[in-house]
N, C-alpha and C positions, 0 to 999 in steps of 0.2 A: 869303114867310114866312122869317125869318131863324131859324137854329139857335141857341138861346141856353141850353139846359140843358147841365150839365156831362157830359163823358163818362162812362161807367159807372165807370172807375177813379178818375176825379178826384171824382165825386160821393161815392163811398164814403169817400174820404178827407176830405171836408168834412162829412159828416153826424154831426152831434154827438149820437148817440143810443145808448141801451143802457148796460149797466152800466159799461162802460169810461169813459163820459164823465160820469156822473151820480152817482157814489158820494159819500157823505157824506166830508168832508174830515177831517183829524186831530181836529178838535174836534167831529165829528158824532157821530151815534148808532150807527154800525155801523163794523165794520172795512173797510179798503180792501184787497182782494186784491193780491198782488204781481204786477206785469205780468212778463212774460217778459223776459229781459235782451235787449238789443239795442243797436246803436250808436245814440247820441243823434242826433236830428235836429236840425239848426241852424236857426235863423231861423223858429221857430214860436212862437206865444203859447201859454202854459200854459191847457189847457182849464179851464173853471169846475168848481166842485163844490158839491154840496148842502151846507148847514150842519147840517141835521137830517135824521132818518130820515123825519119828515113831509114835509118839501120834497122830499126824494128820492122817496117813493112818489107824491106828488101829481104831480110832473113826469112821472114814467113814465106815470102815468095819462093825463095831459093828451098826452104825446107819442103815445100809442096812438090817441086822438081825432084828432090832427093828421095821422097817417099813415093814417087810414081813409078810406072812400070819400067822406064827407059833408064837403064844404069848410066849409059854414057850422057844423057842429058843431066841427070842427076849430078855426076861429077862436074859437068861444066857449070852448073849453077852454083855449086859449092866453091868452085875456084874463082867463078866471076864475083861472087860475094867478097871472097877474101881480097880479090884485087881491088874492088871498090872500097872495102874498109879494111885495110890491113892491120889496123890496131883493134879490131873488134874482138871481144871476149868470146864472142857467140861462134866463131869460124870452128872451133874444135868440135861443136856439137854438130855441125853438118857432116864433117868427116867421120864423125862416130857413127852418125846415122848411115852414112854410106858404108861403113864397115858392116853394120848388121844387115844392110840391104844386099851386099855382096855375098854374105853368108847364106842368105835366103836364096840367092841365085846360084848357089853352089860355085861361086867364083872366088877361090881361095886366094889367087894371086892378087886380085882386087881388093880383097879384105885386108891383105897384109899391107899393100900400098897405102890404103885409106888409114889404117891404124898408125903407119909410120908418120903420115901427115898430122895426125893428132898428137904424136909424140914430139915431132919438131916443135909444136906450138905449147905443148903441155908435158914435158918430160916426165913428170910424176904421175901422170894419168894412169890409175890402176887398171881401169877397164880396157883401154887400148892396149896397155902393155900385156896383160894376160891374154887377150885374144890373138895379138901378133905372135905371142910365145907359143900359143897352143896350136895355131895354124901352121906356123914354122916347124914346129916340132912334128907335126903330123904329116906335112907334105914332102918334107925333105927325106931324100933316101940317103942311105949310107955311101952309096957309090956316086953321088952327085960330086961335081968337081968342087962346088963350092960348100959342101956339106959342113966342113968345119967352121966356117964363118957363119952359116945359118945357124948351126947349133949353138954357137957362143951367142949369137944375138938372141936366140930363143931363151937361152938360160938367163941372160942378163935382164931380159924383159920380164921374165917371170919373177926375178928377184926384185925388180922395180915394183911390181905389182904387191908383192908381199910387204915391201918396206913402205908403201904409200896408201895401202887400203884403209887404213884407220883415219888418215888425216887429208886424203885428197879425193874422196869419193863424193861424186854429186849424184843426187837422186831427184826424182820430180817431187814436186809439191805434194803433200798428202800422204807421203809414206809413213808408215808407223815404224816404232823403234824395232819391232819384231822383224818387220821387211828389210829394215837397213841392216840389222845384224845378220839375217839369213843371207842377204846378198854379199855381205863381207865374207862370211863363211864360204858361200859358193865360189867366190873369186880366189879365196885362198886355196881350196881344194883343187881348183883348176890349175892355179899356179904350180902346186906340187906336182900334179899329174903331168904337167908340161915338163918339168924338170926331171921327173922319173922316166918319161919317154925318151928325152934326149940322152939321158944315161944308159937307158936300155939299147938304144940305137948305137951308142958308142961302146957297147960290150961292158959297161961299168956296172955290173949287175948288183953288187952290194949296194952302190949308191942308188941306183934305181929302186931297189927294194925299200931303203930309208924313205925316199921321197914319196913313192907310191903308198906306203903305209900311213905316212902323214896325210896324205890327200883321203884315203879311206878313213882315217879316224876323224878328220874335220868333217867330212860329208855325212858320216853317221848312216842311219838306216833311211832308206833301204839301200843305198849305195849306187854306184855307177858301175854297170857291167863291163865297160871298157878298162876301167881302172882295175878291177879284180882280175881281168884277163891278163893285162900287163904285169901285174903283180905275180900272177902265177907263172908267167914266161920267165920273169927275172928269178924266181924262186926255183923253178925248173932248171935253169942253167946253173944254179948255185948247187944242185943236187939235193935240194931240199924237197924231194918228191911229195911226201904226205901234205906238207903245207901247200905246195903248188897244186895238188889235186883238189884241196878244199877251196882254194881260190877260183880255180877253174870251174867247179861245180857251182860256186856262188855267181859267177858271171853267167853260166847257162841259166840259172834259176831267175836271174833278173832281166833276162833278154826275152824279146818276143821271138818265137822259133823261126821267123823268116828273115831276122836280121843277120847281117854277115857276122857280127860280133858273136852271135849264138852258135853259128856254125863254127867259127874258129874255136870258141871255148869248148864246144863239144869234141872236136878233134884233139884238143888238149887233154881233155878229160879221158878219151879213149887211150890215148897214149900213156898217159901218167897211170891209168887204171892197169895196164898191161905190166908196167914197171913195178908197180907196188902189190900187184895181185888182188886189187880192190875191184868191187863191182862197178861198171862204167856208168851207171844211171846217175843223173844229177837232179836230185829232187830239191825243192826249195826249202830252206829252214822253216820251221814251224812258226817263227816269230816274224817272219818277212814275207811281204807279198810277192807274188811271182814276178810282177815287173813294177817299175816306176809308176807312181801316180801321174794322172794326165797333166799336171801342172809342170812336169819335168820332162814332157815329151818335146823333143826339139829336131829340128831338120839337120842332116849331116853336111859336113864340108868335104870336097873331094880330097883324098889323099894323095 
């Protein structure tokens, strides 16, 4: 299983909920409280606003359902809001919240559906695009009858995310420039990882290597263990065994021992060690922590 939910800090910045994001605009039914003064954050899209008090109240009610424990009730509330306010700019935020809720519930199919709903309304939404791309890439098997179409969709969505992350990303009020830049980097890394996985599953190993290296470079330290494992597999199939072994060891070093990625990476280390005559142990580099920091701990999505 691959980690695809945002880290705690980044998720907080992307969640478009609460008073700060859904107040009526200047022409609406209520006053807009003054936000605390802070340095303007560059490169973010202006969040949407309700046009009337009724739209505002109905949105908050729907959002409460979306964030509740019942996934079906949340989807019904989102669709009900859209039916009542078909022109509302807030509807995509309900579907985006449903996407994240579906991921938390390990429901990859529903996450894809909700992401597609966002993209129908906002074709340039980089968050929905990157998560639809990621889940499609991870859950599609090469033997699926519609694998080619799903891989095409995943690749197209990943490219949409890369093309729009600088101009169409919205984040919650109060985020800093550093948080905004970190979120953009995270989304880019995820997009390249999705592109790499698609090419890996299509057996286009050179292309997979290129995209996965871009993901690794953008993410920086400490890195994502799954991306390093995927890069190891691409290099392995290109007969670049020493490089593949280094990436597999890196994946092991970044993983928790009980994670499936750690077991897969260790198996790759063992295989490549025999091929290259190297020791099979996978110790973490001296400059890297043994695992990602808590802020990057995220729940998995079913493959």
